[in-house]
One Martini backbone bead per residue (centre of mass of N, CA, C, O) as a GRO file, in nm:
protein
  388
    1UNK     BB    1  11.021  11.124   8.468
    2UNK     BB    2  11.022  10.867   8.706
    3UNK     BB    3  10.950  10.650   8.918
    4UNK     BB    4  11.086  10.505   9.156
    5UNK     BB    5  11.183  10.211   9.244
    6UNK     BB    6  10.992  10.010   9.438
    7UNK     BB    7  11.175   9.770   9.506
    8UNK     BB    8  11.398   9.935   9.644
    9UNK     BB    9  11.226  10.050   9.871
   10UNK     BB   10  11.137   9.780   9.991
   11UNK     BB   11  11.421   9.668  10.050
   12UNK     BB   12  11.509   9.891  10.245
   13UNK     BB   13  11.302   9.844  10.473
   14UNK     BB   14  11.342   9.542  10.509
   15UNK     BB   15  11.642   9.552  10.597
   16UNK     BB   16  11.608   9.745  10.835
   17UNK     BB   17  11.413   9.579  11.004
   18UNK     BB   18  11.584   9.327  11.030
   19UNK     BB   19  11.832   9.457  11.169
   20UNK     BB   20  11.687   9.607  11.415
   21UNK     BB   21  11.511   9.363  11.529
   22UNK     BB   22  11.720   9.139  11.599
   23UNK     BB   23  11.810   9.203  11.892
   24UNK     BB   24  11.536   9.163  12.037
   25UNK     BB   25  11.462   8.886  11.932
   26UNK     BB   26  11.712   8.741  12.044
   27UNK     BB   27  11.668   8.806  12.342
   28UNK     BB   28  11.387   8.654  12.369
   29UNK     BB   29  11.464   8.381  12.253
   30UNK     BB   30  11.680   8.321  12.467
   31UNK     BB   31  11.490   8.342  12.709
   32UNK     BB   32  11.306   8.105  12.631
   33UNK     BB   33  11.523   7.886  12.627
   34UNK     BB   34  11.613   7.922  12.920
   35UNK     BB   35  11.339   7.866  13.048
   36UNK     BB   36  11.293   7.579  12.940
   37UNK     BB   37  11.550   7.455  13.059
   38UNK     BB   38  11.485   7.516  13.357
   39UNK     BB   39  11.215   7.367  13.371
   40UNK     BB   40  11.323   7.089  13.289
   41UNK     BB   41  11.525   7.049  13.521
   42UNK     BB   42  11.300   7.056  13.740
   43UNK     BB   43  11.095   6.840  13.621
   44UNK     BB   44  11.259   6.576  13.638
   45UNK     BB   45  11.205   6.549  13.946
   46UNK     BB   46  10.888   6.558  13.947
   47UNK     BB   47  10.857   6.274  13.793
   48UNK     BB   48  11.022   6.104  14.032
   49UNK     BB   49  10.935   6.303  14.279
   50UNK     BB   50  10.630   6.311  14.487
   51UNK     BB   51  10.708   6.459  14.712
   52UNK     BB   52  10.625   6.741  14.870
   53UNK     BB   53  10.909   6.868  14.893
   54UNK     BB   54  10.984   6.832  14.591
   55UNK     BB   55  10.751   7.002  14.477
   56UNK     BB   56  10.822   7.267  14.617
   57UNK     BB   57  11.107   7.290  14.503
   58UNK     BB   58  11.027   7.299  14.206
   59UNK     BB   59  10.861   7.557  14.213
   60UNK     BB   60  11.086   7.741  14.318
   61UNK     BB   61  11.278   7.701  14.080
   62UNK     BB   62  11.087   7.807  13.862
   63UNK     BB   63  11.042   8.090  13.981
   64UNK     BB   64  11.336   8.182  13.983
   65UNK     BB   65  11.389   8.150  13.681
   66UNK     BB   66  11.170   8.346  13.582
   67UNK     BB   67  11.271   8.598  13.734
   68UNK     BB   68  11.547   8.615  13.599
   69UNK     BB   69  11.447   8.656  13.312
   70UNK     BB   70  11.265   8.903  13.361
   71UNK     BB   71  11.480   9.093  13.481
   72UNK     BB   72  11.670   9.100  13.237
   73UNK     BB   73  11.463   9.223  13.042
   74UNK     BB   74  11.398   9.483  13.204
   75UNK     BB   75  11.694   9.590  13.178
   76UNK     BB   76  11.751   9.567  12.846
   77UNK     BB   77  11.507   9.678  12.675
   78UNK     BB   78  11.470   9.994  12.683
   79UNK     BB   79  11.744  10.088  12.554
   80UNK     BB   80  11.710   9.919  12.296
   81UNK     BB   81  11.448  10.039  12.184
   82UNK     BB   82  11.544  10.329  12.166
   83UNK     BB   83  11.780  10.288  11.970
   84UNK     BB   84  11.628  10.140  11.734
   85UNK     BB   85  11.399  10.343  11.674
   86UNK     BB   86  11.577  10.589  11.621
   87UNK     BB   87  11.734  10.456  11.391
   88UNK     BB   88  11.491  10.416  11.207
   89UNK     BB   89  11.423  10.717  11.178
   90UNK     BB   90  11.694  10.804  11.063
   91UNK     BB   91  11.674  10.624  10.809
   92UNK     BB   92  11.410  10.736  10.698
   93UNK     BB   93  11.510  11.024  10.662
   94UNK     BB   94  11.751  10.957  10.473
   95UNK     BB   95  11.584  10.816  10.251
   96UNK     BB   96  11.417  11.065  10.175
   97UNK     BB   97  11.650  11.247  10.093
   98UNK     BB   98  11.761  11.061   9.871
   99UNK     BB   99  11.503  11.056   9.702
  100UNK     BB  100  11.485  11.358   9.645
  101UNK     BB  101  11.759  11.381   9.500
  102UNK     BB  102  11.687  11.193   9.265
  103UNK     BB  103  11.440  11.348   9.155
  104UNK     BB  104  11.614  11.640   9.119
  105UNK     BB  105  11.816  11.552   8.935
  106UNK     BB  106  11.909  11.808   8.704
  107UNK     BB  107  11.693  12.013   8.865
  108UNK     BB  108  11.709  12.316   9.005
  109UNK     BB  109  11.408  12.384   9.053
  110UNK     BB  110  11.336  12.133   9.222
  111UNK     BB  111  11.553  12.174   9.433
  112UNK     BB  112  11.445  12.445   9.537
  113UNK     BB  113  11.163  12.334   9.626
  114UNK     BB  114  11.252  12.037   9.786
  115UNK     BB  115  11.538  12.106   9.941
  116UNK     BB  116  11.576  12.389  10.068
  117UNK     BB  117  11.363  12.378  10.314
  118UNK     BB  118  11.551  12.113  10.451
  119UNK     BB  119  11.827  12.210  10.473
  120UNK     BB  120  11.973  12.099  10.772
  121UNK     BB  121  11.723  11.966  10.889
  122UNK     BB  122  11.630  11.796  11.142
  123UNK     BB  123  11.483  11.540  11.261
  124UNK     BB  124  11.191  11.427  11.416
  125UNK     BB  125  11.208  11.229  11.730
  126UNK     BB  126  10.946  11.229  11.900
  127UNK     BB  127  10.790  10.995  11.772
  128UNK     BB  128  11.004  10.779  11.827
  129UNK     BB  129  10.997  10.795  12.135
  130UNK     BB  130  10.701  10.703  12.160
  131UNK     BB  131  10.739  10.428  12.026
  132UNK     BB  132  10.951  10.319  12.225
  133UNK     BB  133  10.771  10.326  12.475
  134UNK     BB  134  10.550  10.142  12.369
  135UNK     BB  135  10.730   9.895  12.321
  136UNK     BB  136  10.837   9.864  12.609
  137UNK     BB  137  10.557   9.812  12.733
  138UNK     BB  138  10.486   9.558  12.571
  139UNK     BB  139  10.736   9.392  12.663
  140UNK     BB  140  10.692   9.412  12.968
  141UNK     BB  141  10.426   9.245  12.967
  142UNK     BB  142  10.568   8.966  12.909
  143UNK     BB  143  10.692   8.913  13.197
  144UNK     BB  144  10.431   8.807  13.329
  145UNK     BB  145  10.420   8.545  13.163
  146UNK     BB  146  10.691   8.436  13.252
  147UNK     BB  147  10.622   8.407  13.549
  148UNK     BB  148  10.364   8.224  13.499
  149UNK     BB  149  10.510   7.981  13.365
  150UNK     BB  150  10.587   7.836  13.623
  151UNK     BB  151  10.299   7.738  13.689
  152UNK     BB  152  10.251   7.583  13.428
  153UNK     BB  153  10.488   7.388  13.462
  154UNK     BB  154  10.404   7.267  13.730
  155UNK     BB  155  10.130   7.148  13.640
  156UNK     BB  156  10.254   6.968  13.410
  157UNK     BB  157  10.454   6.810  13.636
  158UNK     BB  158  10.196   6.715  13.782
  159UNK     BB  159   9.921   6.545  13.897
  160UNK     BB  160   9.713   6.758  13.830
  161UNK     BB  161   9.742   6.743  13.523
  162UNK     BB  162   9.713   6.438  13.497
  163UNK     BB  163   9.427   6.408  13.613
  164UNK     BB  164   9.277   6.573  13.398
  165UNK     BB  165   9.353   6.385  13.164
  166UNK     BB  166   9.250   6.115  13.273
  167UNK     BB  167   8.949   6.195  13.285
  168UNK     BB  168   8.943   6.213  12.958
  169UNK     BB  169   9.170   5.960  12.943
  170UNK     BB  170   9.167   5.640  13.066
  171UNK     BB  171   9.425   5.514  12.900
  172UNK     BB  172   9.591   5.688  13.085
  173UNK     BB  173   9.852   5.755  13.262
  174UNK     BB  174   9.982   5.980  13.468
  175UNK     BB  175  10.259   5.988  13.331
  176UNK     BB  176  10.161   6.023  13.037
  177UNK     BB  177   9.990   6.276  13.087
  178UNK     BB  178  10.224   6.455  13.181
  179UNK     BB  179  10.391   6.433  12.924
  180UNK     BB  180  10.177   6.564  12.741
  181UNK     BB  181  10.158   6.832  12.891
  182UNK     BB  182  10.455   6.906  12.849
  183UNK     BB  183  10.464   6.900  12.546
  184UNK     BB  184  10.249   7.119  12.496
  185UNK     BB  185  10.387   7.347  12.646
  186UNK     BB  186  10.670   7.348  12.491
  187UNK     BB  187  10.566   7.385  12.202
  188UNK     BB  188  10.437   7.673  12.264
  189UNK     BB  189  10.545   7.805  12.498
  190UNK     BB  190  10.519   8.129  12.562
  191UNK     BB  191  10.200   8.244  12.630
  192UNK     BB  192   9.922   8.502  12.600
  193UNK     BB  193   9.926   8.664  12.328
  194UNK     BB  194   9.689   8.908  12.204
  195UNK     BB  195   9.553   9.039  11.942
  196UNK     BB  196   9.311   9.227  11.771
  197UNK     BB  197   9.227   8.935  11.621
  198UNK     BB  198   9.272   8.694  11.849
  199UNK     BB  199   9.560   8.607  11.833
  200UNK     BB  200   9.796   8.373  11.935
  201UNK     BB  201  10.116   8.400  12.099
  202UNK     BB  202  10.436   8.362  12.127
  203UNK     BB  203  10.700   8.518  12.238
  204UNK     BB  204  10.891   8.546  11.987
  205UNK     BB  205  10.665   8.620  11.783
  206UNK     BB  206  10.554   8.869  11.927
  207UNK     BB  207  10.818   9.031  11.936
  208UNK     BB  208  10.859   9.043  11.638
  209UNK     BB  209  10.601   9.192  11.564
  210UNK     BB  210  10.633   9.442  11.753
  211UNK     BB  211  10.913   9.533  11.655
  212UNK     BB  212  10.867   9.557  11.351
  213UNK     BB  213  10.637   9.760  11.374
  214UNK     BB  214  10.794   9.989  11.516
  215UNK     BB  215  11.024  10.022  11.314
  216UNK     BB  216  10.847  10.074  11.068
  217UNK     BB  217  10.698  10.320  11.181
  218UNK     BB  218  10.945  10.501  11.228
  219UNK     BB  219  11.044  10.505  10.941
  220UNK     BB  220  10.783  10.610  10.801
  221UNK     BB  221  10.736  10.867  10.963
  222UNK     BB  222  11.007  11.003  10.888
  223UNK     BB  223  10.981  10.982  10.584
  224UNK     BB  224  10.712  11.144  10.558
  225UNK     BB  225  10.795  11.402  10.712
  226UNK     BB  226  11.020  11.491  10.521
  227UNK     BB  227  10.839  11.526  10.266
  228UNK     BB  228  10.641  11.724  10.387
  229UNK     BB  229  10.856  11.942  10.457
  230UNK     BB  230  10.930  11.970  10.138
  231UNK     BB  231  10.619  11.983   9.997
  232UNK     BB  232  10.471  11.724   9.980
  233UNK     BB  233  10.127  11.638   9.885
  234UNK     BB  234  10.187  11.369   9.728
  235UNK     BB  235  10.143  11.010   9.692
  236UNK     BB  236  10.299  10.694   9.626
  237UNK     BB  237  10.309  10.345   9.589
  238UNK     BB  238  10.498  10.099   9.610
  239UNK     BB  239  10.646   9.813   9.485
  240UNK     BB  240  10.595   9.454   9.530
  241UNK     BB  241  10.657   9.125   9.466
  242UNK     BB  242  10.465   9.026   9.743
  243UNK     BB  243  10.175   9.109   9.781
  244UNK     BB  244   9.890   9.166   9.941
  245UNK     BB  245   9.553   9.219   9.948
  246UNK     BB  246   9.578   9.497  10.103
  247UNK     BB  247   9.815   9.638   9.913
  248UNK     BB  248   9.788   9.613   9.601
  249UNK     BB  249   9.564   9.843   9.544
  250UNK     BB  250   9.797  10.079   9.615
  251UNK     BB  251   9.972  10.043   9.388
  252UNK     BB  252  10.033  10.346   9.217
  253UNK     BB  253   9.879  10.527   9.390
  254UNK     BB  254   9.718  10.823   9.496
  255UNK     BB  255   9.788  11.031   9.779
  256UNK     BB  256   9.593  11.252  10.003
  257UNK     BB  257   9.381  11.489  10.145
  258UNK     BB  258   9.191  11.469   9.869
  259UNK     BB  259   8.975  11.287   9.731
  260UNK     BB  260   8.987  11.266   9.386
  261UNK     BB  261   8.968  11.485   9.153
  262UNK     BB  262   9.268  11.656   9.030
  263UNK     BB  263   9.430  11.983   9.012
  264UNK     BB  264   9.771  12.065   8.914
  265UNK     BB  265  10.072  12.176   8.885
  266UNK     BB  266  10.335  12.139   8.721
  267UNK     BB  267  10.645  12.093   8.869
  268UNK     BB  268  10.785  12.253   8.614
  269UNK     BB  269  10.572  12.429   8.422
  270UNK     BB  270  10.264  12.481   8.557
  271UNK     BB  271  10.074  12.315   8.421
  272UNK     BB  272   9.792  12.159   8.409
  273UNK     BB  273   9.702  11.865   8.613
  274UNK     BB  274   9.533  11.559   8.588
  275UNK     BB  275   9.412  11.363   8.873
  276UNK     BB  276   9.383  11.085   9.109
  277UNK     BB  277   9.273  11.053   9.440
  278UNK     BB  278   9.205  10.776   9.622
  279UNK     BB  279   9.328  10.868   9.913
  280UNK     BB  280   9.416  10.884  10.220
  281UNK     BB  281   9.645  10.786  10.437
  282UNK     BB  282   9.444  10.693  10.654
  283UNK     BB  283   9.266  10.515  10.472
  284UNK     BB  284   9.485  10.321  10.373
  285UNK     BB  285   9.571  10.219  10.656
  286UNK     BB  286   9.289  10.123  10.746
  287UNK     BB  287   9.293   9.907  10.492
  288UNK     BB  288   9.629   9.795  10.535
  289UNK     BB  289   9.845   9.974  10.485
  290UNK     BB  290  10.130   9.917  10.652
  291UNK     BB  291  10.144   9.667  10.787
  292UNK     BB  292  10.275   9.428  10.939
  293UNK     BB  293  10.557   9.365  10.731
  294UNK     BB  294  10.540   9.587  10.542
  295UNK     BB  295  10.723   9.724  10.238
  296UNK     BB  296  10.577   9.975  10.191
  297UNK     BB  297  10.617  10.297  10.045
  298UNK     BB  298  10.634  10.639  10.016
  299UNK     BB  299  10.613  10.841   9.726
  300UNK     BB  300  10.660  11.097   9.541
  301UNK     BB  301  10.416  11.315   9.386
  302UNK     BB  302  10.459  11.472   9.071
  303UNK     BB  303  10.301  11.661   8.873
  304UNK     BB  304  10.392  11.555   8.547
  305UNK     BB  305  10.639  11.349   8.643
  306UNK     BB  306  10.514  11.114   8.768
  307UNK     BB  307  10.503  10.766   8.695
  308UNK     BB  308  10.240  10.550   8.709
  309UNK     BB  309  10.156  10.187   8.814
  310UNK     BB  310   9.904  10.020   8.861
  311UNK     BB  311   9.780   9.748   8.977
  312UNK     BB  312   9.634   9.476   8.940
  313UNK     BB  313   9.400   9.283   9.017
  314UNK     BB  314   9.296   9.061   9.229
  315UNK     BB  315   9.348   8.715   9.215
  316UNK     BB  316   9.336   8.380   9.236
  317UNK     BB  317   9.644   8.352   9.202
  318UNK     BB  318   9.718   8.543   9.431
  319UNK     BB  319   9.575   8.385   9.655
  320UNK     BB  320   9.740   8.126   9.620
  321UNK     BB  321  10.020   8.248   9.668
  322UNK     BB  322   9.960   8.350   9.952
  323UNK     BB  323   9.880   8.075  10.076
  324UNK     BB  324  10.163   7.950  10.035
  325UNK     BB  325  10.315   8.141  10.230
  326UNK     BB  326  10.140   8.069  10.482
  327UNK     BB  327  10.216   7.771  10.488
  328UNK     BB  328  10.514   7.821  10.540
  329UNK     BB  329  10.480   7.961  10.811
  330UNK     BB  330  10.347   7.716  10.951
  331UNK     BB  331  10.589   7.523  10.915
  332UNK     BB  332  10.790   7.693  11.075
  333UNK     BB  333  10.636   7.675  11.343
  334UNK     BB  334  10.656   7.367  11.364
  335UNK     BB  335  10.960   7.352  11.389
  336UNK     BB  336  10.990   7.531  11.641
  337UNK     BB  337  10.816   7.356  11.824
  338UNK     BB  338  10.995   7.102  11.808
  339UNK     BB  339  11.250   7.241  11.926
  340UNK     BB  340  11.130   7.309  12.196
  341UNK     BB  341  11.062   7.022  12.277
  342UNK     BB  342  11.353   6.913  12.265
  343UNK     BB  343  11.483   7.117  12.469
  344UNK     BB  344  11.249   7.012  12.702
  345UNK     BB  345  11.315   6.734  12.737
  346UNK     BB  346  11.312   6.458  12.982
  347UNK     BB  347  11.417   6.257  12.756
  348UNK     BB  348  11.551   6.083  12.497
  349UNK     BB  349  11.290   5.983  12.364
  350UNK     BB  350  11.149   6.259  12.343
  351UNK     BB  351  11.372   6.393  12.177
  352UNK     BB  352  11.360   6.203  11.932
  353UNK     BB  353  11.067   6.257  11.858
  354UNK     BB  354  11.096   6.561  11.812
  355UNK     BB  355  11.313   6.541  11.589
  356UNK     BB  356  11.133   6.388  11.390
  357UNK     BB  357  10.925   6.615  11.361
  358UNK     BB  358  11.119   6.819  11.247
  359UNK     BB  359  11.205   6.660  10.992
  360UNK     BB  360  10.920   6.635  10.875
  361UNK     BB  361  10.868   6.940  10.845
  362UNK     BB  362  11.115   6.997  10.663
  363UNK     BB  363  11.019   6.816  10.433
  364UNK     BB  364  10.762   6.982  10.376
  365UNK     BB  365  10.911   7.237  10.299
  366UNK     BB  366  11.070   7.134  10.059
  367UNK     BB  367  10.820   7.052   9.894
  368UNK     BB  368  10.678   7.329   9.893
  369UNK     BB  369  10.900   7.509   9.758
  370UNK     BB  370  10.924   7.336   9.503
  371UNK     BB  371  10.625   7.345   9.405
  372UNK     BB  372  10.607   7.693   9.447
  373UNK     BB  373  10.864   7.864   9.422
  374UNK     BB  374  11.010   7.927   9.696
  375UNK     BB  375  11.165   8.094   9.965
  376UNK     BB  376  11.389   7.959  10.184
  377UNK     BB  377  11.402   8.061  10.532
  378UNK     BB  378  11.591   7.918  10.767
  379UNK     BB  379  11.583   8.124  11.001
  380UNK     BB  380  11.266   8.063  11.059
  381UNK     BB  381  11.350   7.767  11.195
  382UNK     BB  382  11.457   7.914  11.433
  383UNK     BB  383  11.433   8.008  11.758
  384UNK     BB  384  11.592   8.293  11.677
  385UNK     BB  385  11.522   8.367  11.375
  386UNK     BB  386  11.836   8.424  11.289
  387UNK     BB  387  11.910   8.588  11.557
  388UNK     BB  388  12.217   8.713  11.742
   0.00000   0.00000   0.00000
């Protein structure tokens, strides 16, 4: 008996995360588009009417628009996160049961050992509920930035922002400076979200990262808990077609409670089997395994039965291939930034210029994927990231 195909396991969690995260990602992407459109509608008047009353009215319009968007998100997000995270856990539990059935197929003794203890036992969803609450809290925090975005938009559309720019670049007129401030604001979108590595994210991208991470975590936690309940003591890591530097060293390795040389009975014959446990699950995860967007899953390791195939060491070619995928991600972000700028343009000329920048970035994507034989995922070039 051999280890189940790692690629299939990776594809399974990848498809599940994509499907379940889509609803929340689409909700927030639509909210950002609506917010930018509302800000642009109000700002068009601010650029042409500098009277104090008009400026006050513009700020009020922007604040009301931001509050409407934030309120709608606060209303719809919590039940949606609860449903999707619990569904992810349910699918992870079902995937683990299906995997166990495949492993013991045709061997009544293995079925007795690994299936009988958990037959008919429902999955534990308490952990999933906690993950859902945490995700809802993280997403709720984004609404404060949405509300503050009204003030950012107001400053970009008024002489205050223009004056600051003019002081730094005397060749600019106040009107041109304000246009540049507006362009910079709308290209970035709603920002202000910083992860543990200090990286700043815009709204849609941050929500995608947070949601995919929560869904992935719920799936994996339920998947691993089901196998542990079945009596699985050791695990091996699935293979993925395009692993990153953090994950590749773990592919095909054995993980367990005690790292180091180990001897255990053969899962079928009971004869002693010697193997090496590379690390604990906690150590592997602390080193980067199952990071956000990681497709690797844990597979049962049955001593004397599971055949593992550790990956080769990370090479310069691997590093180059990974850098090429990251360059593609950067180009996708550039396209989305241009589309945000076009959507919030204050006049036809600005919109045309933004659209030209979008087409130029898309041309660079075409050249990049052709040169490096990459898969172009056009959905990632959309403001809604391809999720409706």
